[in-house]
N, C-alpha and C positions, 0 to 999 in steps of 0.2 A: 468266623463270620457266620452269624445265624443266617439261616436262609429260609423266607418265607414260604409258605404251601400255595402252590398253585392252585386257583379254584378248579372244581370239577366242570369239565366240557368246557374248557376256555375260549374265549373268542377273540381273535387277533383284533377286531374293531375296539373293543373293550380295553384292551391292553394299549393300544393307540391312544385312546382316551386317557387312560392312565398315565401315559408318559408325558402327554400334553399338560395334565394338570399338575403333574411334579414339575415340570419346565416352568409353568407359571408361579407355583407357590415358591419355588426355590428363588426365583427372580423377585419374588415380592419379600423374600427373607423369613418366610415360615418356617420355625424351628425344625418341626416335622421332617419338612423336605430337605432343609439342609442336613439334617441328621442323616437321612438316606444317602444323600450325595457322598459325604464323608464317608459313610461306611462303605458303601458298594461301589463308587468310583475309583478306578485305579490311580487316577491323576486329577482330583477335583479342580473344575476349570473356575476362573473367576466369574464367568457368566454361562450360565447352562443353556446349550443349544439342544435343538429336538433329538439330534443323535446322541448326545451326553444322556439326555433323558432316558432315550430307549436303552442305552447301555445299563444304565442303572437299574431300570425295570428288570431287564434280562437277568442281571447278576443277583438281585435281590430274590428272584426265583430259582436261583442255582444254575442258571445258563451262562455260559462265557460271553456271548454276545447276541445282540438282537437277531442276526440271521440264524442262530442256533435255537432261539427260542422260536422263530417262525417255522422252523424245521420240525420242531417237536409239535406245534400246532399241525401241520401238515400230517404227520403221523397219526396224531389223534383223529383227525378227520379221515383218514384212510380205514382206520380200524374200528372206529364207533359203530356201534350197533344198538337199538333199542329194541329188542324182541318182545319185550312186555308191552310196547306199545302197538303191536301189530293187530289190526281189527280182524274181526271174522269176516267171512263173506268172499274170500279168494277160490281158486279152484279146488276140487275135492281133495287131491294130494297135498297142496299147502295147507289146507285147513286140519287135515290129519296131521301133519308136522307141527303145525302152530299148536295143536292140543296135546300131542304127544310129547313135547320137550319141555324141560324146565327153561324158565324165562327170569327168574330172579324178579319178579314184579307182578305175575298172575298166577302163581303157585298156589291157588286156594285149593282145599281139601277136595278131591274128586276130579279136578280137571283133566288130569292125563286118562282118567277112566273113561272120559268120552273118545278118547282116541281108541282104546280097546273096542268099544262099541262100535266105532266106525269101521273098524279093522275087521270085526265079525260079519258085520254087514256087507262090506265091500271087500272080500280077502284079497282081490287083486290090486289093491292099494299098496300092498307090500312090495311090489315090482312094478309100481307105477314110473319111477325114475331112480337114479342113483342116489338121491336124498333119501327116499322112504326105504330103498334096499339096505341102506346104512342103518337107518333108525330101526327097523326091524330085524336086523342081522339076519338078512336073507343071504345067505353065503353063496348058494348057487347060483341064483340069478346074478347077484354081484359079480361073481367070477366071471360069468358068461359075458356080461356088459364090459368089464375093464379089459377082458381079451380082445374085444372088439374096439375098444375106446379107451386106452389106460388113461389119457388126459383128464378123463372126468373126476379121476381121484382128487384132483386139486381144483376143480371147477367150482365157483361159488354160485349159490342159486337158493331156490326155495323162498319160504316166506322171511327168513331172517338173513338172506344172503350170506349163507355160511358154506363153509366147505362140507363135504359128507362125513368126515371124522367127526366133526361137532354135532351133527344131528345123531350120530351113534353114540357119542358119549353123554348127551344132555338126554337122550329118549328114556321114558319111563314107562314102558309097557309091561302087561302081564303076561302076554304071550311069549313063549320062549323062543329065543334067537341065538344064533350063533354069532354073537357080537364080537368076540376075540378074534376069532377066525376072520370075520369080515374086516375087522380092524388091520389085522395084519396084511390082508390083500389089498387095502388102501394104501399102508405104508409102502409095499412093495412096489407099487404103481407111482410112488412118489409123493405121497401124503405127508405133511410137515407134522411130525409129533408133537412139536410146540405151536400148532395152529390154536387161534384164538381171537378173541376179539375186546374191546372195551366197551364194557356196559356203560351207555349213556356217556361215553369220553371218559370215564373214570379210569385213573392210571394204575389200575390193578388188573391185569388181564384175566379174563375168564378163558382158561386153556381147556384143551381136551382133557387133560388132567384134574382140572377142576370139577369139569362135568362128571368125571368117573367116582371122584369122592363125594361128591354132593355137600350137603350141610349149608348151614345158613341162618339167616335170622327166622326163617319160617320152618326150621329143622327140615329142609328138603330131602328126600331120600338119596342113598347112594344108588350107582348103577347097579343092575341086578348081578353084572359081573365084576364089581369095582375093584377087587385087589387084582385080578387077573388082567383086566383091562390097564389098569395103571402100571401095573409091573411090565406088560408088552410096551407101553409107551416110554417109560424109562429106560428099558432096554433097547429101545429103538433110537433114543437120543433126546427124548425130553429133559428139559432142565428141570431138577428136583427143587430150585429156589422159587416154588410156584406160590406166591403171596396170597393170591385169593383162596387156594386149596387151605392155607394155613390159617386166613381169617375164617373162613366158613366153618373149618372143624376146631376152632378154637374161641378167640375173643368174640366173633360174630355168631357161633352156634347157639341156636335158642334154647336147647337142652344140653347143656355142657355135661360131658362124660369125662372120665379120667382115662378113656381108651386110648392106647398109644400106637395103634396099628399102622395108620398113616404116616405119623411121625417115624417108625422104625424104617418103613419101606422108603419113605424119602431121605434119611440119613444114611441108609443103606447105599443109596446111589449118589451120595454126595451133597446132601443138603447142608448149606452153611459155608459151601466152598465154592471155588470157580469165580467166574466173572458175572454171573447172574444170567448167562445165556442170552439169546436173540431180543428177548423183550427187553432186557435192561439196556443192550446196546441201541434199541429204538427209543426207549424212553428216557435214558440216562438217569439224572438226579430224581426224577419223580418216581422212580423205583427204588425201593431199600437195597442196601447192599445184602449179599447172603449172610454175613455176620450179624447184622442189624436184625436180619428176620429171627435168627435164632434167639437174641436178647429179648425180642418181643415175644417170642413163644415161651421162655421162661417167666416174663412178666405176667403173661396171660396165666400161666399154671398156678403163679401166687395170687392172682386177682380172682380167680376163678375156683380154685380148689383143687389142684391136680398133682398130687405127691407122687405119682407114677410118671407123671410127664417131667415134672421136676427132676427127678433122679436121672431120668433117660438123657435129658438135656444137659445136665452136670456132667454126667459119663462122657458124654460126646465134648465136653471143654468149654461149655459156656460159662462166663465168669458169673461167680453167685452174686456178685453186687452190680451185675450190668445194669443198664437203665433202658427200658423200652422207650422207643419213640412216640408211641400212640399218645395222642393226649389225655385218653382215658386213665393212663398210668400215673398221671399228675406228676412225672419227674421223680417218683419214689423208687427205692431200691426194691427187688422182689421180696426181701425179708419184711420190710415195712408194708408193704402191699399185703403180704400174708397175714401180718397181725391185724392191720387195719380191717380186714374183711373175716376174721375169725378163723382161718386156716392154720390151724395149730400145727397139724401134720407138716405141712408144706413149711411153714417156719422151722421145724425141727430138722428137716432135709437140707434147707438152707444152712443151717446153723453148723451143722455136721461138715459141710461143703465150704465151710471157712467164710460165710457171709458175717459182714459188720452186724453185731447182735446187741448194740447198746440202744436200746429203744428211750426216745423222749417220753415224758410224762402222756403226751397225746396219745402216742402209739400204745403204751402201756394200758392207758384208759380205755381205747378202743377194742384192743385185745380182750381186756375183763368183761366189757359190755357183750362181746361177741360170743364170750364163754357163758354169758349169763350169770355171771359170778359177781353177785351184789357185794359179798364181803369185800372182794378185791377192790373193787370201785370205790366202796366207804374207806377203804384203808388209804387210798391215793389222796384223799382230803376233798375239800370243796372246789379248789382252784382248777384242776383238770376238768371239772364238770363245766363249770363256768365258760372255760376256754372252748370246750368241745361245743356247747350249745351255741356260741357265736361263730366258731370257726368250720365245724363238720357237723352242721345240723343233718346232712344226710346220712348219717351212720344209721338211722333206722330204715332210710332207703336201702342200704347195704343189706341190713339184716332179713328184710322182706325178700329181696332178691335172692338170698341164699336159703331160703325156706327156714329160717331161724325164729320160730315163733317166740320162744323163749327169750332171746335177745329182744324182739321187738317189745315184748311187755315189759322188761327190765328198762329199756330206753325210754318207753312212753311214760313210766313211773318216774323215771328222772327229770322228766320235763320235755323231752324231745316231741315234736309236732308230729302225730300220726298221719296229718294231713300235708306234710312237706313236699314241695312241688320241685323236684330236681328237674327232670324233664317229664316226669310222671310221679305219682304219688306211690307211697309204699303200697296202696291197696292196688294199683295198677299192677305192680310187681308181683304180687301175691296171686293176682287172676291170671296173668299171661302164665304163670307156673302151674296153673290148676290146683293151687295150694290152699286146700280147703282149711287146714288148719289155722295158718297165717292170716287167710282171708277172714276166718270166725273171729281170731283174736284182735284184729284191727278194727272190724266193726264193734264189736264189744268196747273197745277202748274209744269210740267215737269217730273213727274215719267215715269221711263223706263220699259216699259213691257217686255223688253228681259231678265232683270235680273233674275237668277235663284236662288231658295231657297237653304238652306244649307243641308237640310235633304233628299230631293227627287230629287234635281238637276232639277227643272223643272220651267219653266217660268209661269207667271200668266196665259197664254192661255192653258196650260197644267193642270193648277189647275182647271180652268173652264170646261174644257172638263170632267177630271176626276170625278168631283163633280157634273157634270149635272146642272152647273151655267149659264142657258141659257140666262138671261137677260145682264149679263156682257160679255158673250162670244160674243154676236152679236157686242158688243161696241170693243172689243179687235180685232176681226177677221180682221179687216181693217187695225189693227196698227201694227201687228206683221207678219213676213214671214212664 
């Protein structure tokens, strides 16, 4: 039974309206509604009542009943936070914390440095309250306070309504602090090693472990004592099946590296096993199983080019032909992903581990293009090229994303559009990587710097300025008004 994805930050009122629409459409004999009833109702009735429609709605999102779905929405409401939307202007201690911590929405370069300046001007901020003590790693002051009031270790407060352990793990300050020792104090006083929140209600919890490792779509820095802090949290009982950590350090990492440090630590403490911990107990089917997290990690290694990650995951029993659940994998096996994205070493690692290695002509064509092997492309004949131009025009976007200027040039010569708009153009990809060679190649081949992406409605120059991509910005400045 395929399950639909519940929208981010879901509204109970919107789901009620959806159930009412389903009842109306089913009674009117609409095929799509009747299909949903047949698929998701355990005993499809002749005439759909509202409670029947609510049951179908719940089951299509993976919940056994409407009350279970409502319970899930209550959980989201309880843990949802939007730290990136908290504005300036609060009390001095709150403003310091707002600037000192990663928020995954306002983490522009230099923002946390403002907190350092505030601390230099107002050193007493470090001991203003339990939250600033945690953020600054003020071990002695924190110890004195918790001796008097140990319950403060689990109290929520500050600008983001977080527990102290979250301010500690998401703070990014230059001034040295005794963060690991301070975290141990909090844990000894009852702080939850799995403490976390749901960013804007999205069902991938941002835990203390997530904060320690950092990473993400804007290359957010890790905590100054990341490994020691993460190790302490895991030894204290934090569940290693941390979906947001895996996303931030893998699929969602702005600058992907084949570093396996975080994976080794998580695997050492049981990543891929167990029941998924307290967050999966709270969120149920909205959170992937531990085993599926590992399958997605192998697909990420194939998609983004991580042979070391692939070896590590295969050594821990991940199936070579496993399928990642995220839509970006397109339902392809890791081997096919590696071929299509030009990661020959990953493909060899997977083949050695027993992956199915009979590529179709589309895969062979993509692999040859990503190797910039014009002779191999020609040897395949005209049919794969004609098919690829129709079915996979985004190959040139992938080549740009992977800093493969030679493949970009070959694909353009074969007729691929240098301005192909996937969610952005190949030039956007090169700009975000600050990849001068690929950007120059695309511009030479006719890329239009005025085209805007579909998500942010921004030109490549806007991307360069927002991301601080100074090298390509210098090239673009003279090309766009």
